[in-house]
Backbone as XML, in Angstrom:
<?xml version="1.0"?>
<chain id="A" units="angstrom">
  <residue number="1" name="MET">
    <atom name="N" x="-57.950" y="37.784" z="-11.477"/>
    <atom name="CA" x="-57.633" y="37.002" z="-10.328"/>
    <atom name="C" x="-56.678" y="35.863" z="-10.640"/>
  </residue>
  <residue number="2" name="ASP">
    <atom name="N" x="-56.732" y="35.333" z="-11.818"/>
    <atom name="CA" x="-55.832" y="34.236" z="-12.154"/>
    <atom name="C" x="-54.381" y="34.684" z="-12.139"/>
  </residue>
  <residue number="3" name="PHE">
    <atom name="N" x="-54.140" y="35.934" z="-12.434"/>
    <atom name="CA" x="-52.775" y="36.447" z="-12.446"/>
    <atom name="C" x="-52.155" y="36.367" z="-11.057"/>
  </residue>
  <residue number="4" name="PHE">
    <atom name="N" x="-52.908" y="36.719" z="-10.037"/>
    <atom name="CA" x="-52.374" y="36.701" z="-8.666"/>
    <atom name="C" x="-52.118" y="35.279" z="-8.168"/>
  </residue>
  <residue number="5" name="SER">
    <atom name="N" x="-52.967" y="34.337" z="-8.512"/>
    <atom name="CA" x="-52.769" y="32.961" z="-8.053"/>
    <atom name="C" x="-51.554" y="32.331" z="-8.740"/>
  </residue>
  <residue number="6" name="VAL">
    <atom name="N" x="-51.325" y="32.658" z="-10.002"/>
    <atom name="CA" x="-50.148" y="32.137" z="-10.707"/>
    <atom name="C" x="-48.879" y="32.753" z="-10.118"/>
  </residue>
  <residue number="7" name="ALA">
    <atom name="N" x="-48.905" y="34.027" z="-9.834"/>
    <atom name="CA" x="-47.748" y="34.695" z="-9.263"/>
    <atom name="C" x="-47.452" y="34.157" z="-7.864"/>
  </residue>
  <residue number="8" name="TYR">
    <atom name="N" x="-48.468" y="33.897" z="-7.100"/>
    <atom name="CA" x="-48.278" y="33.369" z="-5.752"/>
    <atom name="C" x="-47.690" y="31.950" z="-5.812"/>
  </residue>
  <residue number="9" name="ALA">
    <atom name="N" x="-48.146" y="31.123" z="-6.750"/>
    <atom name="CA" x="-47.640" y="29.760" z="-6.906"/>
    <atom name="C" x="-46.184" y="29.788" z="-7.346"/>
  </residue>
  <residue number="10" name="ALA">
    <atom name="N" x="-45.815" y="30.674" z="-8.236"/>
    <atom name="CA" x="-44.433" y="30.778" z="-8.704"/>
    <atom name="C" x="-43.531" y="31.258" z="-7.581"/>
  </residue>
  <residue number="11" name="ASP">
    <atom name="N" x="-44.014" y="32.172" z="-6.767"/>
    <atom name="CA" x="-43.227" y="32.681" z="-5.655"/>
    <atom name="C" x="-42.999" y="31.584" z="-4.625"/>
  </residue>
  <residue number="12" name="GLY">
    <atom name="N" x="-43.947" y="30.748" z="-4.363"/>
    <atom name="CA" x="-43.818" y="29.657" z="-3.397"/>
    <atom name="C" x="-42.870" y="28.574" z="-3.899"/>
  </residue>
  <residue number="13" name="ALA">
    <atom name="N" x="-42.845" y="28.321" z="-5.192"/>
    <atom name="CA" x="-41.971" y="27.297" z="-5.760"/>
    <atom name="C" x="-40.522" y="27.753" z="-5.766"/>
  </residue>
  <residue number="14" name="ALA">
    <atom name="N" x="-40.292" y="29.050" z="-5.832"/>
    <atom name="CA" x="-38.920" y="29.555" z="-5.886"/>
    <atom name="C" x="-38.232" y="29.442" z="-4.535"/>
  </residue>
  <residue number="15" name="GLN">
    <atom name="N" x="-38.979" y="29.426" z="-3.461"/>
    <atom name="CA" x="-38.383" y="29.335" z="-2.129"/>
    <atom name="C" x="-38.326" y="27.874" z="-1.702"/>
  </residue>
  <residue number="16" name="GLN">
    <atom name="N" x="-37.135" y="27.353" z="-1.667"/>
    <atom name="CA" x="-36.950" y="25.978" z="-1.225"/>
    <atom name="C" x="-36.380" y="25.994" z="0.179"/>
  </residue>
  <residue number="17" name="PRO">
    <atom name="N" x="-36.765" y="25.054" z="0.983"/>
    <atom name="CA" x="-36.223" y="25.024" z="2.346"/>
    <atom name="C" x="-34.728" y="24.703" z="2.310"/>
  </residue>
  <residue number="18" name="GLN">
    <atom name="N" x="-33.979" y="25.420" z="3.117"/>
    <atom name="CA" x="-32.539" y="25.203" z="3.147"/>
    <atom name="C" x="-32.217" y="24.130" z="4.163"/>
  </residue>
  <residue number="19" name="GLY">
    <atom name="N" x="-31.361" y="23.163" z="3.747"/>
    <atom name="CA" x="-30.991" y="22.052" z="4.607"/>
    <atom name="C" x="-29.912" y="22.451" z="5.596"/>
  </residue>
  <residue number="20" name="ASP">
    <atom name="N" x="-29.647" y="21.559" z="6.503"/>
    <atom name="CA" x="-28.635" y="21.772" z="7.531"/>
    <atom name="C" x="-27.293" y="21.285" z="6.994"/>
  </residue>
  <residue number="21" name="TRP">
    <atom name="N" x="-26.348" y="22.181" z="6.774"/>
    <atom name="CA" x="-25.041" y="21.855" z="6.196"/>
    <atom name="C" x="-24.148" y="21.117" z="7.185"/>
  </residue>
  <residue number="22" name="SER">
    <atom name="N" x="-24.429" y="21.228" z="8.465"/>
    <atom name="CA" x="-23.569" y="20.576" z="9.450"/>
    <atom name="C" x="-23.584" y="19.052" z="9.297"/>
  </residue>
  <residue number="23" name="MET">
    <atom name="N" x="-24.710" y="18.478" z="8.941"/>
    <atom name="CA" x="-24.785" y="17.026" z="8.756"/>
    <atom name="C" x="-23.950" y="16.589" z="7.553"/>
  </residue>
  <residue number="24" name="LEU">
    <atom name="N" x="-23.966" y="17.368" z="6.496"/>
    <atom name="CA" x="-23.156" y="17.057" z="5.320"/>
    <atom name="C" x="-21.673" y="17.123" z="5.656"/>
  </residue>
  <residue number="25" name="ILE">
    <atom name="N" x="-21.271" y="18.131" z="6.394"/>
    <atom name="CA" x="-19.865" y="18.281" z="6.771"/>
    <atom name="C" x="-19.425" y="17.121" z="7.658"/>
  </residue>
  <residue number="26" name="ILE">
    <atom name="N" x="-20.275" y="16.722" z="8.590"/>
    <atom name="CA" x="-19.947" y="15.584" z="9.469"/>
    <atom name="C" x="-19.782" y="14.310" z="8.650"/>
  </residue>
  <residue number="27" name="MET">
    <atom name="N" x="-20.650" y="14.077" z="7.686"/>
    <atom name="CA" x="-20.564" y="12.875" z="6.845"/>
    <atom name="C" x="-19.286" y="12.877" z="6.005"/>
  </residue>
  <residue number="28" name="VAL">
    <atom name="N" x="-18.901" y="14.025" z="5.474"/>
    <atom name="CA" x="-17.669" y="14.117" z="4.689"/>
    <atom name="C" x="-16.451" y="13.841" z="5.572"/>
  </residue>
  <residue number="29" name="VAL">
    <atom name="N" x="-16.431" y="14.383" z="6.773"/>
    <atom name="CA" x="-15.322" y="14.151" z="7.696"/>
    <atom name="C" x="-15.247" y="12.666" z="8.072"/>
  </residue>
  <residue number="30" name="ILE">
    <atom name="N" x="-16.369" y="12.045" z="8.329"/>
    <atom name="CA" x="-16.393" y="10.612" z="8.650"/>
    <atom name="C" x="-15.891" y="9.790" z="7.473"/>
  </residue>
  <residue number="31" name="PHE">
    <atom name="N" x="-16.282" y="10.142" z="6.269"/>
    <atom name="CA" x="-15.836" y="9.425" z="5.076"/>
    <atom name="C" x="-14.327" y="9.546" z="4.891"/>
  </residue>
  <residue number="32" name="ILE">
    <atom name="N" x="-13.783" y="10.741" z="5.066"/>
    <atom name="CA" x="-12.340" y="10.943" z="4.918"/>
    <atom name="C" x="-11.583" y="10.165" z="5.992"/>
  </residue>
  <residue number="33" name="ALA">
    <atom name="N" x="-12.062" y="10.176" z="7.227"/>
    <atom name="CA" x="-11.409" y="9.426" z="8.304"/>
    <atom name="C" x="-11.462" y="7.925" z="8.024"/>
  </residue>
  <residue number="34" name="MET">
    <atom name="N" x="-12.570" y="7.449" z="7.520"/>
    <atom name="CA" x="-12.700" y="6.035" z="7.203"/>
    <atom name="C" x="-11.726" y="5.631" z="6.093"/>
  </residue>
  <residue number="35" name="MET">
    <atom name="N" x="-11.595" y="6.460" z="5.070"/>
    <atom name="CA" x="-10.660" y="6.172" z="3.979"/>
    <atom name="C" x="-9.226" y="6.153" z="4.487"/>
  </residue>
  <residue number="36" name="TYR">
    <atom name="N" x="-8.896" y="7.033" z="5.418"/>
    <atom name="CA" x="-7.548" y="7.071" z="5.972"/>
    <atom name="C" x="-7.241" y="5.775" z="6.722"/>
  </residue>
  <residue number="37" name="PHE">
    <atom name="N" x="-8.149" y="5.352" z="7.593"/>
    <atom name="CA" x="-7.889" y="4.169" z="8.405"/>
    <atom name="C" x="-8.014" y="2.860" z="7.636"/>
  </residue>
  <residue number="38" name="VAL">
    <atom name="N" x="-8.736" y="2.861" z="6.528"/>
    <atom name="CA" x="-8.912" y="1.634" z="5.755"/>
    <atom name="C" x="-7.849" y="1.472" z="4.678"/>
  </residue>
  <residue number="39" name="THR">
    <atom name="N" x="-7.392" y="2.559" z="4.082"/>
    <atom name="CA" x="-6.457" y="2.429" z="2.954"/>
    <atom name="C" x="-5.084" y="3.022" z="3.222"/>
  </residue>
  <residue number="40" name="ILE">
    <atom name="N" x="-5.010" y="4.239" z="3.647"/>
    <atom name="CA" x="-3.729" y="4.935" z="3.721"/>
    <atom name="C" x="-2.852" y="4.417" z="4.855"/>
  </residue>
  <residue number="41" name="LYS">
    <atom name="N" x="-3.400" y="4.289" z="6.045"/>
    <atom name="CA" x="-2.599" y="3.866" z="7.195"/>
    <atom name="C" x="-2.036" y="2.448" z="7.025"/>
  </residue>
  <residue number="42" name="PRO">
    <atom name="N" x="-2.832" y="1.439" z="6.622"/>
    <atom name="CA" x="-2.246" y="0.105" z="6.426"/>
    <atom name="C" x="-1.192" y="0.069" z="5.325"/>
  </residue>
  <residue number="43" name="ASN">
    <atom name="N" x="-1.380" y="0.873" z="4.284"/>
    <atom name="CA" x="-0.409" y="0.914" z="3.197"/>
    <atom name="C" x="0.916" y="1.496" z="3.684"/>
  </residue>
  <residue number="44" name="ARG">
    <atom name="N" x="0.876" y="2.540" z="4.484"/>
    <atom name="CA" x="2.098" y="3.122" z="5.035"/>
    <atom name="C" x="2.809" y="2.137" z="5.948"/>
  </residue>
  <residue number="45" name="LYS">
    <atom name="N" x="2.040" y="1.394" z="6.736"/>
    <atom name="CA" x="2.623" y="0.407" z="7.647"/>
    <atom name="C" x="3.336" y="-0.691" z="6.859"/>
  </residue>
  <residue number="46" name="ALA">
    <atom name="N" x="2.716" y="-1.170" z="5.792"/>
    <atom name="CA" x="3.333" y="-2.207" z="4.959"/>
    <atom name="C" x="4.606" y="-1.698" z="4.298"/>
  </residue>
  <residue number="47" name="MET">
    <atom name="N" x="4.597" y="-0.456" z="3.831"/>
    <atom name="CA" x="5.791" y="0.116" z="3.202"/>
    <atom name="C" x="6.929" y="0.247" z="4.214"/>
  </residue>
  <residue number="48" name="LYS">
    <atom name="N" x="6.601" y="0.625" z="5.432"/>
    <atom name="CA" x="7.611" y="0.759" z="6.483"/>
    <atom name="C" x="8.222" y="-0.599" z="6.822"/>
  </residue>
  <residue number="49" name="GLN">
    <atom name="N" x="7.398" y="-1.640" z="6.919"/>
    <atom name="CA" x="7.901" y="-2.975" z="7.188"/>
    <atom name="C" x="8.791" y="-3.474" z="6.067"/>
  </residue>
  <residue number="50" name="LYS">
    <atom name="N" x="8.438" y="-3.161" z="4.823"/>
    <atom name="CA" x="9.241" y="-3.573" z="3.671"/>
    <atom name="C" x="10.603" y="-2.885" z="3.694"/>
  </residue>
  <residue number="51" name="GLU">
    <atom name="N" x="10.634" y="-1.601" z="4.030"/>
    <atom name="CA" x="11.895" y="-0.866" z="4.126"/>
    <atom name="C" x="12.787" y="-1.444" z="5.226"/>
  </residue>
  <residue number="52" name="GLU">
    <atom name="N" x="12.186" y="-1.816" z="6.364"/>
    <atom name="CA" x="12.960" y="-2.423" z="7.451"/>
    <atom name="C" x="13.545" y="-3.758" z="7.019"/>
  </residue>
  <residue number="53" name="LEU">
    <atom name="N" x="12.759" y="-4.562" z="6.308"/>
    <atom name="CA" x="13.238" y="-5.851" z="5.816"/>
    <atom name="C" x="14.415" y="-5.666" z="4.883"/>
  </residue>
  <residue number="54" name="LEU">
    <atom name="N" x="14.292" y="-4.753" z="3.933"/>
    <atom name="CA" x="15.365" y="-4.528" z="2.959"/>
    <atom name="C" x="16.615" y="-3.939" z="3.600"/>
  </residue>
  <residue number="55" name="SER">
    <atom name="N" x="16.462" y="-3.189" z="4.679"/>
    <atom name="CA" x="17.626" y="-2.613" z="5.339"/>
    <atom name="C" x="18.418" y="-3.653" z="6.132"/>
  </residue>
  <residue number="56" name="LYS">
    <atom name="N" x="17.788" y="-4.768" z="6.495"/>
    <atom name="CA" x="18.450" y="-5.814" z="7.273"/>
    <atom name="C" x="19.217" y="-6.815" z="6.417"/>
  </residue>
  <residue number="57" name="ILE">
    <atom name="N" x="18.995" y="-6.823" z="5.115"/>
    <atom name="CA" x="19.603" y="-7.827" z="4.242"/>
    <atom name="C" x="21.094" y="-7.560" z="4.065"/>
  </residue>
  <residue number="58" name="THR">
    <atom name="N" x="21.881" y="-8.629" z="4.162"/>
    <atom name="CA" x="23.322" y="-8.565" z="3.914"/>
    <atom name="C" x="23.707" y="-9.729" z="3.001"/>
  </residue>
  <residue number="59" name="VAL">
    <atom name="N" x="24.908" y="-9.664" z="2.460"/>
    <atom name="CA" x="25.412" y="-10.744" z="1.615"/>
    <atom name="C" x="25.535" y="-11.999" z="2.471"/>
  </residue>
  <residue number="60" name="GLY">
    <atom name="N" x="25.045" y="-13.114" z="1.949"/>
    <atom name="CA" x="25.083" y="-14.382" z="2.666"/>
    <atom name="C" x="23.779" y="-14.746" z="3.338"/>
  </residue>
  <residue number="61" name="ASP">
    <atom name="N" x="22.831" y="-13.818" z="3.405"/>
    <atom name="CA" x="21.525" y="-14.113" z="3.997"/>
    <atom name="C" x="20.729" y="-15.044" z="3.095"/>
  </residue>
  <residue number="62" name="GLU">
    <atom name="N" x="19.939" y="-15.887" z="3.718"/>
    <atom name="CA" x="19.029" y="-16.753" z="2.984"/>
    <atom name="C" x="17.676" y="-16.051" z="2.934"/>
  </residue>
  <residue number="63" name="ILE">
    <atom name="N" x="17.140" y="-15.904" z="1.724"/>
    <atom name="CA" x="15.906" y="-15.138" z="1.545"/>
    <atom name="C" x="14.874" y="-15.938" z="0.770"/>
  </residue>
  <residue number="64" name="MET">
    <atom name="N" x="13.620" y="-15.537" z="0.915"/>
    <atom name="CA" x="12.528" y="-16.097" z="0.120"/>
    <atom name="C" x="11.936" y="-14.980" z="-0.713"/>
  </residue>
  <residue number="65" name="LEU">
    <atom name="N" x="11.666" y="-15.297" z="-1.960"/>
    <atom name="CA" x="11.080" y="-14.320" z="-2.876"/>
    <atom name="C" x="9.571" y="-14.486" z="-2.919"/>
  </residue>
  <residue number="66" name="ARG">
    <atom name="N" x="8.905" y="-13.520" z="-3.481"/>
    <atom name="CA" x="7.447" y="-13.523" z="-3.593"/>
    <atom name="C" x="6.942" y="-14.760" z="-4.328"/>
  </residue>
  <residue number="67" name="SER">
    <atom name="N" x="7.718" y="-15.261" z="-5.253"/>
    <atom name="CA" x="7.317" y="-16.436" z="-6.033"/>
    <atom name="C" x="7.448" y="-17.727" z="-5.250"/>
  </residue>
  <residue number="68" name="GLY">
    <atom name="N" x="8.103" y="-17.681" z="-4.085"/>
    <atom name="CA" x="8.333" y="-18.882" z="-3.296"/>
    <atom name="C" x="9.730" y="-19.427" z="-3.476"/>
  </residue>
  <residue number="69" name="MET">
    <atom name="N" x="10.471" y="-18.871" z="-4.414"/>
    <atom name="CA" x="11.840" y="-19.304" z="-4.658"/>
    <atom name="C" x="12.738" y="-18.819" z="-3.524"/>
  </residue>
  <residue number="70" name="CYS">
    <atom name="N" x="13.663" y="-19.672" z="-3.116"/>
    <atom name="CA" x="14.595" y="-19.327" z="-2.045"/>
    <atom name="C" x="16.010" y="-19.314" z="-2.594"/>
  </residue>
  <residue number="71" name="GLY">
    <atom name="N" x="16.860" y="-18.531" z="-1.967"/>
    <atom name="CA" x="18.251" y="-18.468" z="-2.382"/>
    <atom name="C" x="19.088" y="-17.713" z="-1.377"/>
  </residue>
  <residue number="72" name="ILE">
    <atom name="N" x="20.389" y="-17.682" z="-1.655"/>
    <atom name="CA" x="21.343" y="-16.990" z="-0.796"/>
    <atom name="C" x="21.810" y="-15.727" z="-1.512"/>
  </residue>
  <residue number="73" name="VAL">
    <atom name="N" x="21.830" y="-14.623" z="-0.796"/>
    <atom name="CA" x="22.216" y="-13.343" z="-1.382"/>
    <atom name="C" x="23.698" y="-13.385" z="-1.749"/>
  </residue>
  <residue number="74" name="LYS">
    <atom name="N" x="23.985" y="-13.115" z="-3.019"/>
    <atom name="CA" x="25.368" y="-13.097" z="-3.506"/>
    <atom name="C" x="25.871" y="-11.666" z="-3.616"/>
  </residue>
  <residue number="75" name="GLU">
    <atom name="N" x="25.054" y="-10.782" z="-4.165"/>
    <atom name="CA" x="25.410" y="-9.365" z="-4.305"/>
    <atom name="C" x="24.226" y="-8.531" z="-3.856"/>
  </residue>
  <residue number="76" name="TYR">
    <atom name="N" x="24.512" y="-7.560" z="-3.005"/>
    <atom name="CA" x="23.455" y="-6.677" z="-2.529"/>
    <atom name="C" x="24.026" y="-5.284" z="-2.331"/>
  </residue>
  <residue number="77" name="LYS">
    <atom name="N" x="23.470" y="-4.333" z="-3.034"/>
    <atom name="CA" x="23.868" y="-2.931" z="-2.888"/>
    <atom name="C" x="22.630" y="-2.153" z="-2.456"/>
  </residue>
  <residue number="78" name="PRO">
    <atom name="N" x="22.696" y="-1.472" z="-1.313"/>
    <atom name="CA" x="21.519" y="-0.737" z="-0.825"/>
    <atom name="C" x="20.998" y="0.325" z="-1.788"/>
  </residue>
  <residue number="79" name="ASP">
    <atom name="N" x="21.877" y="0.897" z="-2.618"/>
    <atom name="CA" x="21.440" y="1.958" z="-3.532"/>
    <atom name="C" x="20.903" y="1.416" z="-4.855"/>
  </residue>
  <residue number="80" name="SER">
    <atom name="N" x="21.018" y="0.105" z="-5.087"/>
    <atom name="CA" x="20.530" y="-0.505" z="-6.312"/>
    <atom name="C" x="19.111" y="-1.020" z="-6.115"/>
  </residue>
  <residue number="81" name="ASP">
    <atom name="N" x="18.397" y="-1.201" z="-7.209"/>
    <atom name="CA" x="17.037" y="-1.734" z="-7.152"/>
    <atom name="C" x="17.010" y="-3.255" z="-7.313"/>
  </residue>
  <residue number="82" name="TYR">
    <atom name="N" x="18.192" y="-3.860" z="-7.498"/>
    <atom name="CA" x="18.264" y="-5.289" z="-7.772"/>
    <atom name="C" x="19.179" y="-5.990" z="-6.785"/>
  </residue>
  <residue number="83" name="VAL">
    <atom name="N" x="18.961" y="-7.297" z="-6.648"/>
    <atom name="CA" x="19.775" y="-8.151" z="-5.793"/>
    <atom name="C" x="20.090" y="-9.416" z="-6.592"/>
  </residue>
  <residue number="84" name="VAL">
    <atom name="N" x="21.307" y="-9.923" z="-6.442"/>
    <atom name="CA" x="21.711" y="-11.156" z="-7.110"/>
    <atom name="C" x="21.725" y="-12.254" z="-6.061"/>
  </residue>
  <residue number="85" name="ILE">
    <atom name="N" x="20.997" y="-13.340" z="-6.341"/>
    <atom name="CA" x="20.975" y="-14.456" z="-5.400"/>
    <atom name="C" x="21.392" y="-15.736" z="-6.116"/>
  </residue>
  <residue number="86" name="ASN">
    <atom name="N" x="21.943" y="-16.682" z="-5.338"/>
    <atom name="CA" x="22.244" y="-18.019" z="-5.854"/>
    <atom name="C" x="21.044" y="-18.896" z="-5.538"/>
  </residue>
  <residue number="87" name="ILE">
    <atom name="N" x="20.440" y="-19.458" z="-6.587"/>
    <atom name="CA" x="19.304" y="-20.347" z="-6.369"/>
    <atom name="C" x="19.747" y="-21.805" z="-6.385"/>
  </residue>
  <residue number="88" name="SER">
    <atom name="N" x="20.951" y="-22.037" z="-6.853"/>
    <atom name="CA" x="21.566" y="-23.352" z="-6.848"/>
    <atom name="C" x="23.067" y="-23.115" z="-6.849"/>
  </residue>
  <residue number="89" name="ASN">
    <atom name="N" x="23.852" y="-24.167" z="-6.773"/>
    <atom name="CA" x="25.299" y="-23.992" z="-6.796"/>
    <atom name="C" x="25.716" y="-23.324" z="-8.103"/>
  </residue>
  <residue number="90" name="ASP">
    <atom name="N" x="26.354" y="-22.173" z="-7.984"/>
    <atom name="CA" x="26.858" y="-21.399" z="-9.133"/>
    <atom name="C" x="25.778" y="-21.031" z="-10.140"/>
  </residue>
  <residue number="91" name="VAL">
    <atom name="N" x="24.576" y="-20.740" z="-9.682"/>
    <atom name="CA" x="23.501" y="-20.273" z="-10.555"/>
    <atom name="C" x="22.992" y="-18.938" z="-10.000"/>
  </residue>
  <residue number="92" name="PRO">
    <atom name="N" x="23.696" y="-17.843" z="-10.331"/>
    <atom name="CA" x="23.232" y="-16.539" z="-9.847"/>
    <atom name="C" x="22.088" y="-16.007" z="-10.712"/>
  </residue>
  <residue number="93" name="VAL">
    <atom name="N" x="21.100" y="-15.429" z="-10.056"/>
    <atom name="CA" x="19.951" y="-14.860" z="-10.752"/>
    <atom name="C" x="19.691" y="-13.481" z="-10.154"/>
  </residue>
  <residue number="94" name="THR">
    <atom name="N" x="19.363" y="-12.527" z="-11.019"/>
    <atom name="CA" x="19.089" y="-11.155" z="-10.578"/>
    <atom name="C" x="17.582" y="-10.947" z="-10.432"/>
  </residue>
  <residue number="95" name="PHE">
    <atom name="N" x="17.187" y="-10.388" z="-9.283"/>
    <atom name="CA" x="15.781" y="-10.101" z="-9.019"/>
    <atom name="C" x="15.648" y="-8.666" z="-8.523"/>
  </residue>
  <residue number="96" name="ALA">
    <atom name="N" x="14.450" y="-8.129" z="-8.636"/>
    <atom name="CA" x="14.152" y="-6.824" z="-8.049"/>
    <atom name="C" x="14.062" y="-6.984" z="-6.541"/>
  </residue>
  <residue number="97" name="LYS">
    <atom name="N" x="14.506" y="-5.981" z="-5.810"/>
    <atom name="CA" x="14.457" y="-6.036" z="-4.342"/>
    <atom name="C" x="13.029" y="-6.170" z="-3.831"/>
  </residue>
  <residue number="98" name="ASP">
    <atom name="N" x="12.079" y="-5.652" z="-4.554"/>
    <atom name="CA" x="10.684" y="-5.721" z="-4.125"/>
    <atom name="C" x="10.154" y="-7.146" z="-4.077"/>
  </residue>
  <residue number="99" name="ALA">
    <atom name="N" x="10.843" y="-8.091" z="-4.734"/>
    <atom name="CA" x="10.404" y="-9.484" z="-4.748"/>
    <atom name="C" x="10.735" y="-10.202" z="-3.441"/>
  </residue>
  <residue number="100" name="ILE">
    <atom name="N" x="11.580" y="-9.627" z="-2.611"/>
    <atom name="CA" x="11.986" y="-10.267" z="-1.357"/>
    <atom name="C" x="10.865" y="-10.094" z="-0.329"/>
  </residue>
  <residue number="101" name="VAL">
    <atom name="N" x="10.450" y="-11.228" z="0.284"/>
    <atom name="CA" x="9.384" y="-11.167" z="1.280"/>
    <atom name="C" x="9.831" y="-11.627" z="2.665"/>
  </residue>
  <residue number="102" name="HIS">
    <atom name="N" x="10.856" y="-12.490" z="2.750"/>
    <atom name="CA" x="11.306" y="-12.995" z="4.051"/>
    <atom name="C" x="12.820" y="-13.166" z="4.064"/>
  </residue>
  <residue number="103" name="ILE">
    <atom name="N" x="13.398" y="-12.975" z="5.233"/>
    <atom name="CA" x="14.772" y="-13.388" z="5.479"/>
    <atom name="C" x="14.665" y="-14.680" z="6.287"/>
  </residue>
  <residue number="104" name="LEU">
    <atom name="N" x="15.187" y="-15.761" z="5.736"/>
    <atom name="CA" x="15.072" y="-17.061" z="6.373"/>
    <atom name="C" x="16.173" y="-17.261" z="7.405"/>
  </residue>
  <residue number="105" name="PRO">
    <atom name="N" x="15.934" y="-18.109" z="8.392"/>
    <atom name="CA" x="16.988" y="-18.406" z="9.377"/>
    <atom name="C" x="18.160" y="-19.133" z="8.699"/>
  </residue>
  <residue number="106" name="LYS">
    <atom name="N" x="19.356" y="-18.901" z="9.222"/>
    <atom name="CA" x="20.550" y="-19.550" z="8.644"/>
    <atom name="C" x="20.387" y="-21.064" z="8.709"/>
  </residue>
  <residue number="107" name="GLY">
    <atom name="N" x="20.795" y="-21.721" z="7.621"/>
    <atom name="CA" x="20.732" y="-23.173" z="7.556"/>
    <atom name="C" x="19.426" y="-23.702" z="7.001"/>
  </residue>
  <residue number="108" name="THR">
    <atom name="N" x="18.515" y="-22.834" z="6.630"/>
    <atom name="CA" x="17.237" y="-23.289" z="6.078"/>
    <atom name="C" x="17.441" y="-23.939" z="4.727"/>
  </residue>
  <residue number="109" name="ILE">
    <atom name="N" x="18.278" y="-23.349" z="3.923"/>
    <atom name="CA" x="18.562" y="-23.898" z="2.592"/>
    <atom name="C" x="19.821" y="-24.755" z="2.735"/>
  </residue>
  <residue number="110" name="GLY">
    <atom name="N" x="19.648" y="-26.027" z="2.819"/>
    <atom name="CA" x="20.780" y="-26.917" z="3.033"/>
    <atom name="C" x="21.507" y="-27.262" z="1.752"/>
  </residue>
  <residue number="111" name="GLY">
    <atom name="N" x="22.826" y="-27.340" z="1.807"/>
    <atom name="CA" x="23.639" y="-27.777" z="0.680"/>
    <atom name="C" x="23.921" y="-26.722" z="-0.377"/>
  </residue>
  <residue number="112" name="LEU">
    <atom name="N" x="23.364" y="-25.567" z="-0.279"/>
    <atom name="CA" x="23.604" y="-24.503" z="-1.250"/>
    <atom name="C" x="24.721" y="-23.623" z="-0.745"/>
  </residue>
  <residue number="113" name="LYS">
    <atom name="N" x="25.736" y="-23.419" z="-1.552"/>
    <atom name="CA" x="26.885" y="-22.610" z="-1.115"/>
    <atom name="C" x="27.148" y="-21.483" z="-2.063"/>
  </residue>
</chain>
């Protein structure tokens, strides 16, 4: 008799109840949507705004860099990764285009030519 009770117990342990996969799929879809709206979409928006800013820059514009330094654009080539700005009279400095954060209104930097 012990043989049958052991076999019955082993047979019952082998059968596990199967869960509902639809809830798991819904949770994965919600997680992916949340990641899209929290990380990917804002990052794309920021990149688009940066591209628009860089496309508007011309020689003679007054700009502000990420460091807070301001200057007037001396050389700007759209196909280059760098821009040359005057930070003082006859002091040209080369910066990466990614450092530009604002185009300032004309006349903001007084006395710099």
